[in-house]
N, C-alpha and C positions, 0 to 999 in steps of 0.2 A: 502495499499501499504504497508506501513512504518513497522509492525506487519512485512509481506517479508521477508524487509534488515535485520533485523535481525534474521531472519532464518542460519544456517551453510545450506550449497549451494554446494552440489562437482552435476560435470559437469552428471558422473552420475546419479548422486538423483536429481531432482533440484525442488525448492521450488510445495508443490500440491494447496494449499490455489487456483493462480487466479492467469492467462496469464502475472498480468501486473508487478506479483509480478518478475519469471522468466525475462519480459520484465529489472524491473530494474537493476535487476543484473548481466543480461548478458550485462549495460551499462557499470554497476559499474565495473566489468571485464572490459571489455575496455577497459576505463577512465583506472587505474590501469597497462595497457598492456605499452599503450600511455603514459602514466610519466617514467615509464622502462625502455623504451626502449627511451624516451628524453636522463631521465639520463643518460641511459651510453655511448651512443652516448656525450649530453654532458664531457667527463669523458673522452671517448676517443678523442678529443681534446685539453683537456685542460694537457694531456700525454705529448700527441705533442707537442703542444704547450713549456712547460716542455723542457721539448727533446732540440730545439731550439734553448732553454732561456733564453723564456719567459719571466715573475712573470705574475700566470697562478690566480691562488683565494689568496683570503686572510691570510686560513692557510698557505697554499705553503710559504707562504710571510716572516710569523714570522715564521712562521718552520727556514728561512736561516737566518734571521736578527741573530733568535740566535743567531745561527750559528755559524753567522761573530763576535755578539759580547762576546760568553760565554766564554772570557781568557780574558776583561777587569776588567779594576777595576775604585771600586768610591772612592779615600782614601777626607773625613775630617774635615777637619785643624780647632778648634778651640776650646772653653770652655768646 
């Protein structure tokens, strides 16, 4: 079964070793499609929240913080 997972696979030419290999490949493709769809929907929600002015993700927060603090200077006085 795992040998079939490692094979290159196209919709027109599924692996010919056994039907279990085709099932594994179909499940993997369906799982990747579901993950991609979930990520795209999450990304859409994040961009809408950012447009409303909400803090959304850590990277967006860090980017905004960097812009706010880019012109500040720390001066150390000492020996």
